[in-house]
DRENTI-217800 format. One line per field, with one value per residue (C-alpha): residue number from 0; residue in one letter; z, y, x. Coordinates in steps of 0.05 Angstrom, whole numbers. Example, Ala and Ser with C-alpha at 12.3 -4.5 7.8 and 13.67 -1.06 7.14 Angstrom:
bakol: (0, 1) .
torvo: (A, S) .
w: (156, 143) .
v: (-90, -21) .
u: (246, 273) .
This chain:
bakol: (0, 1, 2, 3, 4, 5, 6, 7, 8, 9, 10, 11, 12, 13, 14, 15, 16, 17, 18, 19, 20, 21, 22, 23, 24, 25, 26, 27, 28, 29, 30, 31, 32, 33, 34, 35, 36, 37, 38, 39, 40, 41, 42, 43, 44, 45, 46, 47, 48, 49, 50, 51, 52, 53, 54, 55, 56, 57, 58, 59, 60, 61, 62, 63, 64, 65, 66, 67, 68, 69, 70, 71, 72, 73, 74, 75, 76, 77, 78, 79, 80, 81, 82, 83, 84, 85, 86, 87, 88, 89, 90, 91, 92, 93, 94, 95, 96, 97, 98, 99, 100, 101, 102, 103, 104, 105, 106, 107, 108, 109, 110, 111, 112, 113, 114, 115, 116, 117, 118, 119, 120, 121, 122, 123, 124, 125, 126, 127, 128, 129, 130, 131, 132, 133, 134, 135, 136, 137, 138, 139, 140, 141, 142, 143, 144, 145, 146, 147, 148, 149, 150, 151, 152, 153, 154, 155, 156, 157, 158, 159, 160, 161, 162, 163, 164, 165, 166, 167, 168, 169, 170, 171, 172, 173, 174, 175, 176, 177, 178, 179, 180, 181, 182, 183, 184, 185, 186, 187, 188, 189, 190, 191, 192, 193, 194, 195, 196, 197, 198, 199, 200, 201, 202, 203, 204, 205, 206, 207, 208, 209, 210, 211, 212, 213, 214, 215, 216, 217, 218, 219, 220, 221, 222, 223, 224, 225, 226, 227, 228, 229, 230, 231, 232, 233, 234, 235, 236, 237, 238, 239, 240, 241, 242, 243, 244, 245, 246, 247, 248, 249, 250, 251, 252, 253, 254, 255, 256, 257, 258, 259, 260, 261, 262, 263, 264, 265, 266, 267, 268, 269, 270, 271, 272, 273, 274, 275, 276, 277, 278, 279, 280, 281, 282, 283, 284, 285, 286, 287, 288, 289, 290, 291, 292, 293, 294, 295, 296, 297, 298, 299, 300, 301, 302, 303, 304, 305, 306, 307, 308, 309, 310, 311, 312, 313, 314, 315, 316, 317, 318, 319, 320, 321, 322, 323, 324, 325, 326, 327, 328, 329, 330, 331, 332, 333, 334, 335, 336, 337, 338, 339, 340, 341, 342, 343, 344, 345, 346, 347, 348, 349, 350, 351, 352, 353, 354, 355, 356, 357, 358, 359, 360, 361, 362, 363, 364, 365, 366, 367, 368, 369, 370, 371, 372, 373, 374, 375, 376, 377, 378, 379, 380, 381, 382, 383, 384, 385, 386, 387, 388, 389, 390, 391, 392, 393, 394, 395, 396, 397, 398, 399, 400, 401, 402, 403, 404, 405, 406, 407, 408, 409, 410, 411, 412, 413, 414, 415, 416, 417, 418, 419, 420, 421, 422, 423, 424, 425, 426) .
torvo: (X, X, X, X, X, X, X, X, X, X, X, X, X, X, X, X, X, X, X, X, X, X, X, X, X, X, X, X, X, X, X, X, X, X, X, X, X, X, X, X, X, X, X, X, X, X, X, X, X, X, X, X, X, X, X, X, X, X, X, X, X, X, X, X, X, X, X, X, X, X, X, X, X, X, X, X, X, X, X, X, X, X, X, X, X, X, X, X, X, X, X, X, X, X, X, X, X, X, X, X, X, X, X, X, X, X, X, X, X, X, X, X, X, X, X, X, X, X, X, X, X, X, X, X, X, X, X, X, X, X, X, X, X, X, X, X, X, X, X, X, X, X, X, X, X, X, X, X, X, X, X, X, X, X, X, X, X, X, X, X, X, X, X, X, X, X, X, X, X, X, X, X, X, X, X, X, X, X, X, X, X, X, X, X, X, X, X, X, X, X, X, X, X, X, X, X, X, X, X, X, X, X, X, X, X, X, X, X, X, X, X, X, X, X, X, X, X, X, X, X, X, X, X, X, X, X, X, X, X, X, X, X, X, X, X, X, X, X, X, X, X, X, X, X, X, X, X, X, X, X, X, X, X, X, X, X, X, X, X, X, X, X, X, X, X, X, X, X, X, X, X, X, X, X, X, X, X, X, X, X, X, X, X, X, X, X, X, X, X, X, X, X, X, X, X, X, X, X, X, X, X, X, X, X, X, X, X, X, X, X, X, X, X, X, X, X, X, X, X, X, X, X, X, X, X, X, X, X, X, X, X, X, X, X, X, X, X, X, X, X, X, X, X, X, X, X, X, X, X, X, X, X, X, X, X, X, X, X, X, X, X, X, X, X, X, X, X, X, X, X, X, X, X, X, X, X, X, X, X, X, X, X, X, X, X, X, X, X, X, X, X, X, X, X, X, X, X, X, X, X, X, X, X, X, X, X, X, X, X, X, X, X, X, X, X, X, X, X, X, X, X, X, X, X, X, X, X) .
w: (1, -2, 55, 86, 94, 21, 22, 72, 47, -27, -41, -110, -136, -110, -143, -208, -209, -198, -247, -300, -295, -320, -268, -234, -171, -146, -144, -111, -55, -41, -22, 30, 62, 70, 103, 146, 169, 190, 228, 261, 282, 311, 350, 377, 402, 434, 469, 493, 526, 555, 582, 613, 649, 669, 696, 737, 758, 789, 827, 857, 873, 911, 950, 973, 991, 1035, 1067, 1089, 1034, 990, 919, 890, 850, 810, 809, 771, 725, 713, 692, 645, 614, 608, 563, 522, 514, 500, 446, 412, 415, 373, 324, 315, 304, 256, 217, 213, 188, 133, 118, 116, 71, 26, 21, 2, -54, -81, -133, -135, -165, -235, -247, -286, -341, -353, -416, -404, -433, -446, -483, -548, -512, -489, -522, -555, -525, -570, -610, -611, -682, -733, -741, -778, -850, -867, -934, -910, -871, -795, -752, -685, -625, -611, -680, -667, -598, -616, -673, -631, -579, -523, -513, -486, -481, -486, -425, -392, -396, -383, -313, -289, -339, -391, -385, -353, -405, -398, -423, -444, -450, -483, -476, -398, -405, -443, -396, -336, -377, -385, -316, -288, -350, -322, -248, -263, -305, -245, -193, -222, -262, -238, -165, -141, -81, -98, -54, -57, -28, -6, -64, -10, 32, 74, 66, 97, 51, -14, 18, 30, -44, -68, -91, -41, -28, -104, -138, -97, -152, -197, -139, -115, -45, 1, 45, 103, 120, 84, 48, -24, -79, -104, -171, -173, -131, -124, -66, -17, -35, -27, 36, 63, 107, 123, 189, 188, 192, 150, 156, 105, 94, 70, 10, -41, -31, -95, -96, -146, -139, -186, -171, -211, -216, -206, -235, -242, -297, -350, -398, -434, -460, -527, -534, -549, -508, -553, -537, -485, -491, -438, -376, -302, -279, -313, -286, -279, -252, -213, -191, -135, -101, -45, -58, -21, -51, -89, -128, -152, -217, -237, -212, -259, -315, -291, -277, -343, -379, -334, -364, -435, -430, -426, -492, -531, -514, -533, -599, -591, -626, -576, -559, -498, -480, -433, -403, -409, -345, -366, -370, -311, -254, -194, -150, -201, -207, -273, -317, -377, -411, -460, -513, -565, -631, -646, -721, -711, -685, -715, -648, -591, -535, -464, -426, -375, -342, -294, -250, -191, -142, -99, -29, -39, -23, 33, 65, 60, 90, 132, 97, 125, 129, 178, 132, 185, 260, 304, 242, 237, 191, 119, 77, 19, -46, -80, -155, -187, -258, -295, -318, -354, -350, -382, -420, -472, -478, -500, -547, -581, -581, -616, -667, -681, -686, -727, -792, -850, -829, -767, -723, -673, -663, -594, -583, -573, -493, -479, -506, -440, -403, -449, -479, -545, -605, -639, -622, -670, -673, -648, -700) .
v: (-6, 70, 111, 159, 206, 221, 234, 284, 319, 306, 298, 331, 287, 226, 250, 262, 199, 161, 199, 167, 102, 128, 111, 169, 128, 132, 205, 212, 170, 214, 268, 218, 192, 268, 283, 218, 224, 303, 282, 220, 267, 319, 266, 233, 304, 313, 240, 255, 320, 281, 229, 283, 309, 245, 229, 303, 283, 216, 245, 301, 241, 205, 261, 276, 205, 206, 268, 241, 280, 261, 254, 226, 287, 278, 202, 212, 263, 214, 162, 212, 228, 155, 139, 203, 173, 104, 138, 173, 112, 77, 135, 129, 55, 57, 117, 77, 15, 55, 88, 17, -7, 52, 49, -32, -9, 40, 18, 29, 96, 89, 110, 172, 132, 87, 116, 139, 109, 41, -22, 11, 56, 2, 10, -45, -36, -84, -149, -212, -240, -249, -303, -372, -373, -438, -473, -496, -469, -479, -512, -491, -525, -559, -598, -612, -639, -684, -713, -723, -753, -703, -661, -687, -626, -671, -712, -653, -618, -682, -688, -613, -572, -527, -494, -558, -587, -656, -663, -737, -775, -737, -671, -680, -694, -632, -590, -621, -609, -537, -525, -558, -524, -458, -472, -493, -429, -387, -425, -440, -376, -320, -325, -344, -390, -446, -457, -504, -471, -490, -481, -455, -390, -351, -290, -246, -277, -257, -186, -175, -182, -146, -201, -187, -152, -132, -193, -240, -259, -284, -330, -404, -409, -465, -436, -487, -466, -398, -416, -396, -430, -385, -349, -349, -370, -295, -295, -341, -330, -250, -266, -310, -256, -224, -179, -193, -143, -162, -147, -100, -142, -195, -158, -168, -233, -274, -327, -371, -420, -473, -476, -494, -428, -425, -369, -373, -315, -345, -291, -263, -315, -343, -301, -342, -394, -452, -502, -477, -403, -388, -441, -444, -485, -474, -483, -426, -410, -353, -301, -254, -205, -156, -100, -38, 21, 54, -11, -34, 3, -29, -94, -95, -92, -149, -192, -181, -198, -266, -280, -261, -310, -366, -343, -336, -403, -435, -393, -369, -294, -250, -176, -136, -86, -24, -32, 32, 58, 35, -36, -36, -85, -64, -68, -52, 14, -11, -72, -105, -162, -208, -239, -298, -306, -363, -377, -428, -380, -316, -283, -259, -293, -265, -315, -265, -207, -172, -110, -73, -56, -1, -9, -23, -99, -85, -38, -89, -150, -107, -125, -85, -88, -47, -5, -17, -36, 10, 50, 52, -3, 16, -21, -64, -57, -121, -147, -208, -241, -299, -338, -366, -383, -447, -472, -415, -436, -502, -474, -426, -481, -536, -477, -455, -522, -561, -593, -607, -677, -663, -679, -624, -610, -601, -543, -570, -539, -584, -648, -669, -653, -687, -743, -735, -698, -696, -711, -751, -781, -855, -907) .
u: (1, 20, 53, -4, 50, 45, -27, -12, 46, 42, -30, -30, 32, -12, -71, -36, 0, -60, -99, -51, -78, -141, -194, -227, -238, -166, -157, -228, -198, -143, -189, -225, -163, -141, -209, -207, -131, -149, -209, -172, -111, -163, -197, -134, -106, -181, -170, -100, -124, -182, -134, -88, -150, -169, -100, -96, -167, -148, -95, -135, -186, -127, -109, -184, -190, -125, -147, -211, -256, -319, -295, -359, -375, -305, -312, -382, -349, -295, -341, -374, -308, -286, -349, -335, -266, -287, -332, -275, -230, -282, -289, -213, -211, -273, -235, -169, -203, -241, -171, -134, -191, -182, -109, -113, -155, -108, -60, 14, 40, 73, 142, 149, 179, 118, 79, 9, -54, -79, -62, -52, 1, 51, 119, 157, 228, 267, 249, 304, 325, 262, 216, 224, 208, 166, 162, 88, 35, 51, -1, -25, -5, -64, -63, 3, -1, -57, -20, 33, -7, 24, -31, -110, -156, -225, -201, -175, -244, -276, -239, -240, -275, -245, -186, -149, -100, -72, -2, 19, 83, 139, 90, 91, 171, 177, 142, 182, 245, 232, 223, 288, 318, 297, 314, 383, 396, 370, 404, 472, 482, 436, 450, 380, 365, 311, 245, 195, 134, 56, 7, -43, -41, -74, -114, -60, -11, -52, -66, 10, 26, -38, -83, -138, -181, -181, -176, -219, -264, -211, -176, -196, -214, -231, -283, -283, -207, -204, -142, -129, -96, -39, -47, 30, 91, 101, 50, 83, 159, 143, 112, 161, 197, 135, 137, 212, 271, 324, 397, 424, 482, 426, 407, 397, 354, 341, 293, 268, 207, 165, 95, 28, -15, -88, -133, -209, -207, -165, -190, -249, -306, -289, -220, -156, -186, -164, -104, -59, -68, -113, -122, -145, -86, -12, 59, 106, 177, 185, 235, 228, 273, 284, 327, 350, 303, 362, 374, 303, 297, 367, 347, 287, 328, 376, 311, 283, 348, 350, 281, 303, 364, 317, 280, 343, 372, 307, 316, 248, 227, 209, 196, 200, 138, 139, 70, 32, -1, -72, -43, -3, -16, -53, 15, 67, 106, 135, 125, 164, 124, 160, 119, 139, 112, 75, 79, 19, -29, 1, 2, 50, 40, 54, 102, 132, 114, 172, 153, 186, 133, 173, 158, 83, 82, 135, 85, 33, 69, 114, 177, 234, 310, 358, 411, 466, 467, 431, 397, 323, 294, 267, 216, 252, 232, 206, 211, 185, 182, 159, 219, 185, 108, 84, 49, 50, 123, 105, 57, 110, 161, 117, 97, 166, 194, 152, 170, 131, 123, 86, 142, 179, 248, 269, 315, 386, 390, 333, 354, 390, 327, 272, 318, 301, 313, 250, 182, 147, 74, 66, 71) .
């Protein structure tokens, strides 16, 4: 969440930054927070004065009693005063609860370099290599997968409903190989520490990273235990050190984790829903960083390059997009999306989203560090990125490396993981 002191001291700047997101309710929230905060401080001043009066009167009552006098009138007055203080304390609590409710519903402020506008204002920062030239019409991955007997969409739909594909045989091995390849690169070359995290988390954990309360309808919940299936490993990994104070010498912290991801809303009805393009459950390898504030912007470039490295080694034609304010995630201050070209469907497919959240998530999760011994704790800056998200990588690989006979060449870097150099239809 945003620092309430910014609402007090920089309200115009906060309103301007929120207005760049293109939604009227966000700047209006600044006005309400200002009013509530001013009211709270006025009430707290009054309560403190009344409590000071009560303390002084209590001393007088004690003196009167010790002298054998009658202090009943003052005692009665203090009872009335106590009820007044209790009523004001209730108003303060209600005020604070409302302020917290608003702050949890207000998104992060975009960095100045983020372009303003909607999806059409996203900027293509770079494009890597060129798309492959085909001497035949490339097929979409679902046709290839069915012919190769590695993808079973009908049976996935039968057991779980639409949006739950089944990978079979070499398809399952290909996905497992990709996950291991990603993790090996991140842990062996990029300096990340691997975690294996729970796939169900508490309400507090989802609130810490910004999924709740905003995106409750898009999440899967187990109502009996109030546990939630994770939409990404970002959620448990970012919350790993919630309510802790790290040593400055521990930063940066770099974690990577594989997990399945569960998302109730898998895209607009009827839009890009075939095959592996939009699903309710998918696998992903995630990168999470805790950084000192002055390094978070530089760290975003590093993290994005770490994701791009994987695409380049896989030989996939991709591009990097800088997302505009209207397309920016709720908690993000700046985001790069990586999209691969899928020649069979003739579409760019998002396979990674790399973001810096400044101190927005850290304030929600109370994630702090002490810059040096004896110094006051500060909030870390958090970052995360998909590196990479399956199964669109699988879709792009199948479509990019398909041959005219229907077989699919396995990229050389994956062959040690998959144990095959080519996927072919069963005899």
